[in-house]
C-alpha positions in Angstrom: 0.0 0.0 0.0 1.5 3.3 -1.0 1.2 6.6 0.7 1.2 8.5 -2.6 -2.6 9.1 -2.7 -3.1 11.9 -0.1 -6.7 10.7 0.6 -5.5 7.4 2.0 -2.9 7.3 4.8 -3.5 3.7 5.4 -5.9 3.9 8.4 -9.1 1.9 8.7 -11.2 4.9 9.8 -12.5 8.1 8.2 -10.2 11.1 7.6 -12.2 13.1 10.1 -11.3 10.6 12.8 -7.6 10.5 11.8 -5.4 13.1 13.5 -2.3 14.1 11.5 0.5 16.2 12.8 2.3 17.9 9.9 5.9 19.1 10.4 5.6 22.5 8.6 9.0 24.1 7.7 7.3 27.0 5.9 8.3 25.8 2.5 5.9 24.9 -0.3 6.3 21.1 0.2 5.1 20.7 3.8 2.5 23.4 3.2 1.0 21.5 0.3 1.0 18.3 2.3 -0.8 20.0 5.2 -3.3 21.9 3.1 -4.2 18.9 0.9 -4.7 16.6 3.9 -7.0 19.3 5.5 -8.9 19.5 2.2 -9.4 15.7 2.3 -11.0 16.0 5.7 -8.2 14.9 8.0 -7.8 16.4 11.5 -4.7 18.3 10.7 -2.4 20.0 13.3 0.6 22.0 11.9 3.8 22.3 13.9 6.8 24.5 13.1 10.0 24.4 15.0 12.0 27.5 15.9 15.5 26.2 15.7 17.7 29.2 16.2 17.6 32.8 17.3 14.4 34.4 16.0 15.9 37.8 15.4 18.7 36.3 13.3 16.3 33.9 11.6 14.1 36.7 10.3 16.9 38.1 8.2 18.0 34.7 7.0 17.0 33.8 3.4 17.2 30.6 1.5 17.0 28.2 4.5 14.3 26.2 6.2 12.9 27.1 9.6 13.9 30.8 9.4 11.7 33.6 10.6 9.9 34.2 7.3 9.3 30.5 7.1 7.6 30.4 10.5 5.4 33.3 9.4 4.6 31.5 6.1 3.6 28.3 7.8 1.3 30.2 10.2 -0.3 32.0 7.3 -1.0 28.8 5.4 -2.6 27.2 8.5 -4.7 30.3 9.2 -6.0 30.7 5.7 -6.8 26.9 5.4 -8.4 26.8 8.8 -6.4 24.3 10.8 -4.5 24.8 14.1 -0.7 25.6 14.0 1.8 25.8 16.8 5.4 27.1 17.0 7.7 25.2 19.3 11.0 26.6 20.5 13.6 23.9 20.0 16.7 26.2 20.0 18.3 24.3 22.9 17.7 20.9 21.4 18.9 22.0 18.0 22.0 23.6 19.4 23.0 20.5 21.4 22.0 17.8 18.8 22.9 19.5 15.6 25.0 22.7 15.8 27.4 21.5 18.5 27.8 18.2 16.6 28.4 20.1 13.4 31.2 22.1 15.0 32.8 19.2 16.7 32.8 17.2 13.4 34.8 19.9 11.6 37.2 20.3 14.5 37.8 16.5 14.1 38.7 16.9 10.4 35.4 15.5 9.2 32.8 16.7 6.8 29.4 16.6 8.6 25.9 16.5 7.3 23.7 18.5 9.8 20.5 17.9 7.9 20.7 14.1 8.7 21.4 14.9 12.3 18.4 17.2 12.4 16.1 14.6 11.0 17.6 11.9 13.3 17.3 13.9 16.5 15.1 17.0 16.5 12.5 16.2 13.8 12.1 12.4 13.9 12.8 12.0 17.7 11.7 15.1 19.6 8.9 16.3 17.3 7.6 12.8 16.7 7.2 12.5 20.4 5.2 15.7 20.5 2.9 14.2 17.8 2.4 11.2 19.9 1.6 13.4 22.9 -1.1 15.1 20.8 -2.6 11.7 20.1 -1.8 11.8 16.5 -2.3 8.7 14.3 0.8 9.7 12.3 3.2 12.5 11.5 3.6 13.8 8.0 6.5 15.6 6.4 7.1 17.1 2.9 10.1 15.0 2.2 10.4 13.4 -1.2 10.6 9.8 -0.3 8.1 7.0 -0.3 6.9 4.8 2.5 5.2 1.6 1.5 3.9 -1.4 3.4 5.5 -4.7 2.2 3.9 -8.1 1.8 4.9 -9.0 5.3 3.2 -5.9 6.7 6.4 -4.1 7.5 6.9 -0.4 6.5 9.6 0.2 3.9 11.4 3.4 2.8 11.8 3.9 -0.9 13.4 6.5 -3.1 11.1 9.2 -4.4 9.6 8.9 -7.9 11.3 12.2 -8.8 15.0 11.2 -8.7 16.0 14.9 -8.9 14.2 15.6 -5.6 14.8 12.3 -3.9 15.8 12.9 -0.2 16.2 9.3 0.9 19.9 9.8 1.6 19.1 12.2 4.3 16.6 9.9 6.0 18.8 6.7 6.3 18.8 7.0 10.1 15.0 6.7 10.4 14.2 3.8 12.6 11.6 1.1 11.9 9.5 2.5 14.8 9.6 6.0 13.4 8.9 4.8 9.9 5.8 3.0 11.0 4.5 6.4 12.4 5.6 8.6 9.5 3.9 9.4 6.2 5.5 11.1 3.1 2.6 11.9 0.8 4.7 13.8 -1.8 7.1 11.0 -2.6 5.1 9.7 -5.5 5.0 13.0 -7.3 7.3 15.3 -9.2 7.9 18.8 -7.8 5.8 20.4 -10.6 2.7 18.6 -9.3 3.3 20.0 -5.8 3.6 23.5 -7.3 0.4 23.0 -9.2 -1.5 22.1 -6.0 0.1 25.1 -4.2 -1.2 27.4 -6.9 -4.7 25.8 -7.0 -5.0 26.1 -3.2 -3.8 29.7 -3.4 -1.0 29.2 -0.8 1.0 32.3 0.1 4.2 30.4 -0.5 3.2 28.8 -3.8 6.1 30.4 -5.7 8.7 30.2 -2.9 12.0 28.8 -4.0 13.5 25.7 -2.5 15.8 26.1 0.4 19.5 25.7 -0.5 21.8 26.4 2.4 22.1 24.7 5.7 19.6 26.5 7.8 22.0 28.0 10.4 24.8 28.7 8.0 24.4 32.2 6.3 25.3 32.1 2.6 27.0 28.8 2.9 29.8 30.3 5.0 30.1 27.3 7.4 33.6 28.3 8.5 32.3 31.5 10.1 29.8 29.6 12.2 32.4 27.1 13.4 34.9 29.9 14.3 32.2 31.8 16.2 31.4 28.8 18.4 35.0 27.4 18.5 37.7 30.1 18.0 40.3 27.4 18.2 39.2 26.3 14.8 41.6 28.8 13.3 44.6 26.9 14.6 47.3 27.3 12.0 48.9 24.2 10.5 51.0 22.9 7.6 49.9 21.8 4.2 52.1 18.7 3.5 52.6 16.7 0.3 52.4 12.9 0.6 56.1 12.8 -0.1 56.8 14.8 3.0 57.4 18.3 1.5 55.8 21.2 3.4 54.0 23.2 0.7 52.5 26.0 2.9 50.4 26.8 5.9 46.7 27.1 6.4 44.4 29.0 8.8 42.4 26.0 10.1 41.6 22.5 9.0 37.9 23.5 8.9 38.6 25.0 5.4 39.5 21.6 4.0 37.8 18.3 3.2 39.0 15.1 1.7 38.8 15.2 -2.1 39.0 19.0 -2.3 40.9 20.4 -5.3 40.3 24.2 -5.3 41.2 26.7 -2.7 44.2 24.8 -1.3 46.3 28.0 -1.1 49.6 26.4 -2.3 49.9 27.8 -5.8 51.3 26.0 -8.8 54.7 24.5 -9.7 54.5 21.8 -7.0 54.3 18.8 -9.3 56.4 18.1 -12.3 53.7 18.6 -14.9 51.7 21.0 -12.7 49.1 18.3 -12.2 46.4 19.3 -9.8 46.6 18.3 -6.1 43.8 17.1 -3.9 43.3 16.9 -0.2 44.0 13.3 0.7 43.7 13.5 4.5 43.0 15.9 7.3 44.8 15.3 10.6 43.0 17.1 13.4 45.6 16.1 16.0 48.6 17.7 14.2 46.5 20.3 12.3 48.1 19.0 9.1 46.4 18.9 5.7 47.9 16.2 3.4 47.7 16.6 -0.3 48.5 14.4 -3.3 47.5 13.4 -6.8 44.0 12.2 -7.6 45.0 8.5 -7.7 46.0 8.8 -4.1 42.3 9.3 -3.2 41.2 5.9 -4.5 39.5 3.8 -1.9 37.5 0.5 -2.2 36.8 -0.4 1.5 34.7 1.9 3.7 34.3 1.5 7.5 31.1 2.8 9.1 29.8 3.5 12.7 26.5 4.4 14.1 24.6 2.3 11.6 20.8 2.0 11.4 19.2 -0.8 9.4 15.7 -1.3 8.0 14.9 -4.9 7.4 18.5 -6.1 7.8 19.5 -8.4 10.6 22.6 -10.4 11.4 26.1 -10.0 10.1 25.9 -11.8 6.7 27.4 -10.1 3.7 24.9 -8.9 1.2 25.1 -7.1 -2.2 23.8 -3.5 -2.1 24.1 -0.2 -4.0 25.6 2.6 -1.9 25.7 6.4 -2.0 28.7 7.9 -0.4 27.6 11.5 -0.8 24.2 13.0 -1.3 24.9 14.2 -4.9 26.7 11.1 -6.2 25.1 8.1 -7.8 24.7 4.8 -6.0 27.3 2.2 -6.8 27.6 -1.6 -6.3 29.2 -2.8 -3.1 29.1 -5.7 -0.6 27.8 -4.8 2.9 28.9 -6.6 6.0 27.2 -5.3 9.2 29.0 -5.9 12.5 27.6 -6.8 15.9 28.9 -3.5 17.4 26.7 -1.3 15.3 29.4 -0.7 12.6 29.7 -2.1 9.1 32.2 -2.6 6.3 31.5 -1.8 2.7 33.6 -3.3 -0.1 33.1 -1.3 -3.3 33.0 -3.0 -6.7 35.1 -0.1 -8.1 37.4 2.2 -6.2 36.0 5.7 -5.6 37.7 9.1 -5.0 37.2 11.6 -2.2 35.4 9.4 0.4 35.3 11.7 3.4 34.9 10.8 7.1 31.8 12.4 8.6 29.7 11.8 5.5 27.0 9.1 5.4 27.0 5.8 3.4 23.4 5.0 2.5 22.6 1.5 1.2 19.9 0.5 -1.2 18.5 -2.8 -2.6 16.8 -1.6 -5.7 14.8 1.5 -4.7 14.5 0.4 -1.1 16.6 2.1 1.6 17.9 -0.5 3.9 19.8 2.0 6.1 23.4 3.1 6.4 26.0 4.6 8.7 28.6 7.3 9.3 31.9 7.0 7.4 34.8 6.6 9.9 37.6 5.8 7.4 38.4 4.2 4.1 41.3 2.4 2.5 42.5 0.8 -0.7 42.8 -3.0 -0.3 42.9 -4.0 -4.0 43.8 -2.4 -7.2 40.2 -2.5 -8.4 39.5 -0.4 -11.5 38.7 3.1 -10.4 35.3 4.4 -11.5 
């Protein structure tokens, strides 16, 4: 049974008897989900989270959960005629997402705060609020699909619109959470959502999609890290793999594994002036190690903090895995471990695998979970993709 039809959330009772809490970010997606469910006769309650300082949020553009977004969500609820509440989650968000974001950069990693936000604040704290309100389910505007398999178990699938698919960011959703969640937009393309927004006359029908991390102005993540942790500007050496010191940097937070541009070391370093890439970031010594592209090749990836959906035991299984949100999924063999970690052996070596990113595993279109990348190495001379 698919959740794509908005007039059927899978409950054996009328919409009027079905209470639905909708997580409203203020964007067009969650607004359409809430407005359409209300139009279908569901008992809709909209909730928007205030995640950071309201004064700063008002001036922030291009991000979710900013001041203008809170206002837009409230307007949609008022005009459609269903209740809407704003909950102050600044403290939760700071501890669970922002502090983790900063610590990850200080450790030489490349974090994904949107996954942490879904994993903690939205799908843990907010979901509990929905239960406290006696909701039958919680709805979000994410572009993923939830279906019920033949065995009656909820499954998480990629969205129909591959260009909008957000399944990578939801790999940490637990089975219990998935059973309670609904994603009614996952069976649509974005233009269908826009058409409904216009038909319903929503105030944010033409609102552009959010692009930046919500608490990072204009994509300048380094300024956020330095403001919270001034020690992030600790100077260090930029070192070639062969041992040569090529220059200095103003903080490892400016570098990520696989980075090519903005290294700050100029040309003439290699014989043919071939480009150099960040091969490793050593937080302990504040060293940034650079080398040729081939030095980035890795075919074994080690994970921690794994979450699995429908996967049990430690047997090795074939999967497709995404190692960054914008890369394609590639064939690999997954071996979960009893300690909550896992090992991935890639069919073809890949470049620029960075600690702190997520490795999300699929069987076909079904998300079976994933984990956080701890490290990677090259164990064979497999053909690089």
